[in-house]
N, C-alpha and C positions, 0 to 999 in steps of 0.2 A: 723855709718853717718859721725865719728872726723874725718877720710880718703877719705870721701866725699869733705867734708869744705879745707883739707888740701889740696887734690889736685888739688881744685879750685882757691885757695890763689893765689898757682904759676901763673897763668892766667891773676892775678887784675889788674886793670889799675888805678891812680890816682883819677880820676873821678866818683866812682864808691863806692853805697852806699853798703854794706853789713848788711843784719842783722841775726840771728839766732835764733831758737825760742827753751829755755832748759826748760827741765820737769826734776828734779832730780839731778840735776846738769849735766845732759848730752845731748848733742845737740840730739834733734829729727826733726827736721826741720829745713830751711836756704835758706836768698832770698837774691838774689842782681835785681841793676838797674845801666845800666852805667846812673850818672845823667847832664848829656850836653847832650845826646843823651837818650830820654827816649825810653828803650827799656829792657826790664826787658835779665838779662842775667842766673839769676837760680831761679829756685822756686822746695822745697824741699822737703819733708814732709815723716819720719821712716812710712815701711809699717803698723808697727804696732800703730804707733798714727793717722793714716787717719779717716776723717769722723768725727774729734773734731774740727771743725772751727781753727783748726791751720793755713791750707795752705789760708783759705780767708784773717785771718788776716794778713799774711807774705805778700800777695797781696794785700790789703788793706793799709799798710805800704808803699807800692811801689807807690799805684797810691799816696798816701800824697805827694812824696818828688817831683810826675812829677804834682802836683798842687802848686807845694810851685815854683818851676822852671819854673811856669806858660804853661806848655805842656799842647797839646791839644789834644795830642792820646801819648795812650805806646804802645810799639809793644813787640811781645815774639813770637821767634821760638818752636812752641808749640809742643809736643810729642804727635802721634792720642789717645794715654792713657790720657792725658793731655785737650785732647781739647773740654772735654763735659765740666771739671773743671771752666776753661774760655770763656765758652758760658754761660755757668750758673748763671755766674757774670756779665753779661753786655757783653764781649767780642766777635764782630766779628770777621767773618775769610773777610778778602782781600786778596790773595793770600794761593795758595796751592802749596804746592811741595812737592819732596820725594826723595827716593836713587833707582835707579833701577840698 
């Protein structure tokens, strides 16, 4: 998990807010959002900690940032496996794309 976070940090921009979920002094999840353009850049929870509300809390934190900045939408490029996670939390598909 720490390796994933470090790897993502290389790509970070100044206008990005990053949040960590920590359990027993270990990173078990992370998320980030572009602050000026409300796009979720990352949201990941370790498979050992899924279905415990961590992803939902991280997503809610990103939503609060977008609301604070008065954005009306949050955009996310989701994997197929995360599509249900987002739709269960009220997010709607506006466009589908893929790799061919």
